[in-house]
Each structure stands twice: as C-alpha cells, then as structure tokens.
C-alpha positions in Angstrom: 82.4 90.7 139.2 84.6 92.9 141.4 87.4 91.3 143.3 88.1 92.8 146.7 90.9 93.0 149.1 89.5 94.3 152.4 92.1 95.8 154.7 90.8 95.9 158.3 88.0 93.5 157.8 87.3 92.9 161.5 86.9 96.6 162.3 83.7 98.6 162.1 84.0 99.5 158.5 85.3 96.1 157.4 82.4 94.4 159.1 79.9 96.7 157.4 81.6 96.1 154.0 81.1 92.4 154.4 77.5 92.9 155.4 76.8 94.8 152.2 78.6 92.0 150.3 76.2 89.5 151.9 73.3 91.3 150.3 75.1 91.3 146.9 76.9 87.9 146.7 76.9 87.6 143.0 78.6 91.0 142.5 81.8 90.3 144.5 84.7 87.9 145.1 86.7 88.3 148.3 90.3 87.9 147.3 91.9 88.8 150.7 91.0 89.9 154.2 93.3 91.5 156.8 93.1 92.2 160.5 95.3 93.4 163.3 94.5 91.0 166.2 90.9 89.9 166.2 91.7 86.4 165.1 88.4 84.9 166.3 86.4 87.2 164.0 88.8 86.7 161.2 88.4 83.0 161.4 84.6 83.3 161.0 85.0 85.7 158.1 87.4 83.3 156.3 85.1 80.4 156.9 82.2 82.3 155.4 83.8 84.1 152.5 86.8 81.7 151.6 89.3 84.4 150.6 92.4 83.4 148.8 94.5 85.1 151.5 94.2 86.3 155.1 96.8 88.7 156.5 97.4 89.0 160.2 100.1 90.9 162.2 102.2 88.2 163.8 103.6 84.8 163.1 101.9 83.5 166.2 98.5 84.7 165.0 99.1 83.4 161.5 99.9 80.0 163.0 96.8 80.1 165.1 94.5 81.2 162.3 95.9 78.6 159.9 95.2 75.9 162.4 91.6 77.0 162.7 91.1 77.0 158.9 93.0 73.8 158.2 90.9 71.4 156.1 88.0 73.8 156.1 88.8 76.5 153.5 91.6 77.0 151.0 92.9 80.2 152.5 96.6 81.0 152.7 97.5 82.9 155.9 100.2 85.5 155.6 101.8 87.7 158.2 105.0 89.3 156.9 105.4 93.0 156.5 105.0 92.8 152.7 101.8 90.8 152.9 99.5 93.8 152.8 101.3 95.2 149.7 101.0 91.8 148.1 97.2 91.6 148.6 96.6 95.2 147.4 98.8 94.9 144.3 97.9 91.4 143.1 96.8 91.3 139.5 93.5 89.6 140.4 92.4 92.4 142.7 90.2 95.1 141.1 89.1 97.0 144.3 90.9 97.7 147.6 88.9 98.7 150.7 91.3 100.8 152.7 89.8 100.5 156.2 92.9 100.1 158.4 92.6 102.6 161.2 94.9 105.6 161.6 98.3 106.2 160.1 98.9 102.4 160.0 96.8 102.4 156.8 98.9 104.8 154.9 101.4 102.4 153.2 98.7 100.0 151.9 96.7 102.9 150.5 99.7 104.3 148.8 100.6 100.8 147.4 97.1 100.4 146.0 97.3 103.8 144.3 100.7 102.7 142.7 99.1 99.5 141.5 96.2 101.4 139.8 93.5 99.8 141.9 90.0 101.3 142.6 90.4 102.5 146.2 87.4 102.6 148.5 88.8 104.9 151.1 87.8 104.8 154.7 91.3 105.7 156.0 91.2 109.5 155.9 94.6 109.6 157.6 96.2 108.5 154.3 95.0 111.7 152.6 95.8 113.8 155.6 99.4 112.6 155.7 100.1 112.0 152.0 97.3 113.4 149.9 99.4 115.0 147.2 101.6 111.9 146.8 98.6 109.5 146.7 96.7 111.6 144.2 99.8 111.8 142.0 99.9 108.0 141.9 96.2 107.8 141.3 96.5 110.1 138.3 99.7 108.4 136.9 98.3 104.8 137.3 94.7 105.4 136.1 93.4 104.6 139.6 90.4 106.1 141.4 89.5 106.9 144.9 85.9 106.7 146.1 85.5 107.9 149.7 83.6 105.8 152.2 83.5 108.4 155.0 79.8 109.4 154.9 80.6 113.1 154.5 83.0 112.8 151.6 80.9 110.1 150.0 77.9 112.5 150.1 80.0 115.2 148.4 81.3 112.7 145.9 77.7 111.6 145.0 76.7 115.3 144.5 79.8 116.2 142.5 80.1 113.1 140.4 78.5 114.5 137.2 79.8 118.0 137.6 82.2 119.0 134.7 84.1 121.9 136.4 84.2 121.9 140.1 86.5 124.9 140.3 84.1 127.2 138.4 80.7 125.7 139.5 81.2 125.0 143.2 81.0 127.9 145.7 81.7 125.6 148.7 81.3 122.2 150.2 79.7 121.9 153.6 80.7 119.1 155.9 78.1 118.2 158.5 79.1 117.3 162.0 76.9 115.7 164.7 78.7 117.6 167.5 79.3 114.3 169.3 78.3 113.6 172.9 79.3 117.0 174.3 77.5 119.4 171.9 75.3 120.8 174.5 77.6 120.5 177.5 79.4 123.3 179.3 83.2 123.8 178.8 83.7 122.7 182.4 82.0 119.4 181.9 83.7 118.8 178.6 87.1 119.5 180.1 86.5 116.8 182.8 84.8 114.3 180.6 85.5 110.6 181.2 86.5 108.0 178.6 83.1 106.4 179.0 81.3 109.7 178.4 83.4 110.5 175.4 82.7 107.1 173.9 78.9 107.5 174.2 78.2 108.9 170.7 74.6 109.8 170.2 74.3 108.7 166.5 77.1 106.5 165.2 78.6 103.2 166.2 82.3 103.4 165.5 85.7 102.3 166.8 87.0 103.8 170.0 89.6 106.1 168.4 87.3 107.7 165.8 84.6 108.1 168.5 87.0 110.1 170.7 87.9 112.1 167.6 84.2 112.8 167.1 83.9 114.0 170.7 86.8 116.5 170.2 85.7 117.2 166.6 89.3 116.3 165.5 87.5 113.8 163.2 86.0 116.8 161.4 89.3 118.5 161.3 90.8 115.5 159.6 87.8 115.5 157.2 88.4 119.1 156.3 92.0 118.3 155.3 90.8 115.2 153.4 88.3 117.2 151.5 91.0 119.8 150.7 92.9 117.1 148.8 90.1 114.8 147.5 88.1 117.6 145.8 91.0 120.0 145.1 89.3 123.0 146.8 90.9 125.8 148.7 90.2 125.8 152.5 88.0 128.9 152.1 85.6 126.7 150.1 85.3 124.1 152.8 82.8 124.8 155.6 81.5 122.8 158.6 78.1 123.0 160.1 76.8 121.2 163.2 73.8 119.0 162.3 73.0 116.9 165.4 70.4 114.6 163.6 73.1 113.2 161.2 70.5 112.9 158.5 72.1 115.2 155.9 75.7 113.9 155.5 77.1 116.9 153.6 76.1 119.5 151.1 77.5 121.3 148.1 76.6 125.0 147.3 76.9 126.0 143.7 77.6 129.4 142.2 73.9 129.7 141.2 72.8 129.6 144.8 71.6 125.9 144.7 72.6 123.6 147.5 72.5 119.9 146.9 72.9 117.3 149.6 72.7 113.5 150.3 70.4 112.2 153.0 70.4 108.8 154.8 70.3 107.1 158.1 73.5 107.3 160.2 74.7 103.9 159.1 77.9 103.3 157.2 76.4 100.6 155.0 74.8 103.3 152.9 78.1 105.1 151.7 79.8 101.7 151.6 77.1 100.3 149.2 77.5 103.3 147.0 81.3 102.9 146.8 81.1 99.1 146.3 78.5 99.4 143.6 79.8 102.4 141.7 78.9 103.4 139.0 75.7 101.4 139.7 73.8 101.4 142.9 73.3 98.2 144.9 71.2 97.4 148.0 72.7 98.3 151.3 70.2 96.1 153.2 68.7 99.3 154.8 65.4 101.0 154.2 65.2 104.7 153.2 64.1 107.5 155.5 60.4 108.3 156.0 60.7 112.1 155.8 57.2 112.5 157.4 58.7 111.2 160.7 61.5 113.7 160.9 60.3 116.6 163.0 63.4 118.8 162.9 66.7 119.2 161.0 68.8 121.8 162.7 72.1 123.4 161.8 74.5 125.7 163.7 78.1 127.0 163.4 80.7 125.0 165.4 81.9 126.5 168.6 85.7 126.7 168.3 86.0 127.5 172.0 84.4 124.2 172.9 86.0 122.3 170.1 89.4 123.9 169.4 90.7 120.8 167.6 88.5 121.7 164.6 90.1 125.1 164.1 93.5 123.3 163.8 92.6 122.0 160.4 92.2 125.5 159.0 95.5 126.5 160.7 97.5 123.8 159.0 96.0 123.9 155.6 98.0 125.9 153.1 101.2 125.2 155.1 103.6 122.3 154.4 102.4 118.7 154.5 104.5 118.2 157.6 101.9 120.3 159.6 99.0 117.9 158.9 101.2 114.9 159.7 102.1 116.4 163.1 98.4 117.1 163.7 97.5 113.5 162.9 100.3 111.7 164.6 100.2 113.8 167.8 96.4 113.3 168.0 96.7 109.5 167.6 99.1 109.3 170.5 97.1 111.7 172.7 93.9 109.9 172.1 95.6 106.6 173.0 96.8 108.2 176.2 93.3 109.4 177.0 91.7 106.0 176.3 94.3 104.5 178.7 93.1 107.1 181.2 96.6 108.7 181.5 95.6 112.2 180.4 92.4 114.4 180.7 90.0 114.9 177.7 90.9 118.6 177.3 94.6 117.7 177.2 94.3 116.1 173.8 94.1 119.5 172.2 96.8 120.9 174.4 99.2 118.1 173.3 98.4 118.4 169.6 98.7 122.2 169.7 102.0 122.1 171.6 103.5 119.6 169.1 102.4 121.9 166.2 104.1 124.8 167.9 107.4 122.9 168.1 107.3 121.9 164.4 110.1 122.9 162.1 108.9 122.9 158.5 110.0 119.8 156.6 110.0 119.5 152.8 108.7 115.9 152.3 109.1 114.8 148.8 108.6 111.0 148.9 106.6 108.5 150.8 109.8 107.4 152.6 110.2 111.0 153.8 106.7 110.9 155.2 107.3 107.6 157.0 110.6 108.9 158.5 109.1 112.2 159.6 106.0 110.5 161.1 108.3 108.3 163.1 110.2 111.3 164.3 106.9 113.1 165.3 105.8 110.0 167.2 109.0 109.9 169.2 108.8 113.6 170.0 105.2 113.4 171.1 105.8 110.4 173.4 108.8 112.2 174.9 106.6 115.3 175.5 104.0 113.1 177.2 106.7 111.5 179.4 108.2 114.8 180.3 105.0 116.7 181.1 102.5 114.0 182.0 104.8 111.3 183.4 103.5 108.7 181.0 
C-alpha cells in the first residue's frame, strides 16, 4: 500500500488525485492533506479520508478546522511553517503529491527530494526555479520524480523503457491547445478580459494556470521543466499547437519513429499513471473512441501572438536566475491581471522588462534561490507600482 501526503488537496489537481484514490481505495493510505484556505472542502476531505494530519495556513484556520473535526476523525491539524516539511519527510510517507500552486510549492518539493520520497510532481515551478538542485537531491537520496502535468507525463510514459535518451531521442514535442485566443486577432488578444482569458476550451484548471495557458506562458514553463526533467538541450524540445488536446506530447526517435500518448483532456489520466506506477490503475474514465475523432490538427506556435512562449528558449542555457525571474515576475503580473489592474498584453511586457533588468546571480543553494526570489518579487511589485500605479 502506498502512503500519500497530498499537498494542495483542495486545488484542481488535489481533488482529482482524491477522485482517483476513490476508485482504488485498497491501494492507498492518506497520511496527510494540506490546503491554503479552502477550509470547508478540507473538512469534507478529512471526514472522508481520515488522514493522520491536515495542514492549513493560519492558526485561525487550524482552530476552525480542528473544531469541525472534533470527535469525528482522529486527524491532527497543523499550521506552523514547518508543518509541510513534517508531512513530506515523515518516515511513514512513501509518496508526496506536490500540487501546491506556483513558487509556494518549491520548498515542500525540495524537502521531499531530500527525504527520498517518490514525488508525483504537478508543481512545474519547482523545476523551473530549482531544477538542478532538486534533481541532485533526487539522485543523492534515491528518490524519483513522476510528472503529473499531462505533457511531461506523456513523455515519461514514452521514455520509461528507453535505455539511452541522449543517443536515441531526436526531440520531444510538447503539445499546446493554444488556449482561448488561438484563432483571435492580435488586437482582440491585447484587449482580452479576465473572463475571456479564463474561458479555456478544453481544460478545467485553476485561475492562474488558465491565464498562463491563454498567454502560453504555461507552455514556456513546461519547456523549462522538460529541459531539466529529461536532461535534453533546448534544441531538442519543440512545441506544436494541437487544439483538440487528444495527443498530450510526442517523442521523435533517431530512426524517424514518433511515439505519443493519447487520452481525453482530463487530469485523472496522468494522475492515475503516476499514482499507480509501475502498474496501471483505473482512472475512472473511459478510453477514446477513435472512430468519433474527425480531425487531429497541428501547427507551429505564433510567437507574435504568444511572445511569452519564446521567453523559455531565451532563458534556457543562461543562469538559473533567469528562469526564476521569468516565473516570479509572471506570477505577480498574472495576479495583477486577475485583479483587473493591468491589461492582458501587459503580462508579457512586465515579465520581459524584469528579465531585461536582471543581473546574473550565481545561485548555489536553496536558500540562495529563496532570497533571490524574494528580491525579484519586491522589484517586480515596485515596477508595477511605478509604471502601473498598483
């Protein structure tokens, strides 16, 4: 039986993880759940799965949740800063689902790698900001990362039995839906509203990742993640637009073969693969009836429409500080857009401007990364205040 700590259990990924667990009850024990502020949903999850621990963000929320659970389940509620580290490093835990959104998930992912846990990774920002450090810990502590992102999960499935990726793989091809603005004019994209940007045609995701999909920054982050996860040069990482979101990524081999993974655009499919590995377990979903699919189309991404995607290739091969600036500046710009304080096209402008201001930093430790990230956050907010009166 696998014993899970699920970080971000009330988010979109976390809820889907628990849905897969429901279909495979005898395979899993829920050791711990964590959430940011959705205490009502956390209460329901604790009542259903009876974890040993539940972690929330504040003392007030911990007190509230503990009162809800009193005399119902034997779950201890924690809230202090070290609580996440505790639930990922505990000796009873075999697998950690890293699904805390954005840069906030970095420390717990790093701690899990240090503890030698099997990491089911949905937090791509961890790899973007600290890929080399996390992979070093994974190697040193006999850990393993299985990606949950549908694109990287697809590549992982294809490459899993390959002996020598460096010599056998010509390139990996990440697919992108193109988001809600694929067929819109530049003018309409530039003036897009929050509501329009959140109207993704295929996937149901959290607000931040949905905006990233609309700008294609999500794909930029995935390019960087693939660079580290699969140890491939950026010249071997390609992106194609595939609006149907049926093929989730492809690998081209040196013999001319291209292998891919197909499935509905539902995160329970890659999640079930990651949870069940090396076996396969039910996701609760049916397979695709290929006779009902009329068309699968592919095209090159338009960097003029989606300049954020090009930024990934600009920062790769440079110092780690570049990808940290890309990620942190984007998080803050997206937050400002969701708050309707900047325009959609200004997300790229802000990120690009912050990259241009960067002085290369040699980041040797996780503490260096945290300090630099905090500095970038302050500088980005100061820039927004100065230029956008936020």
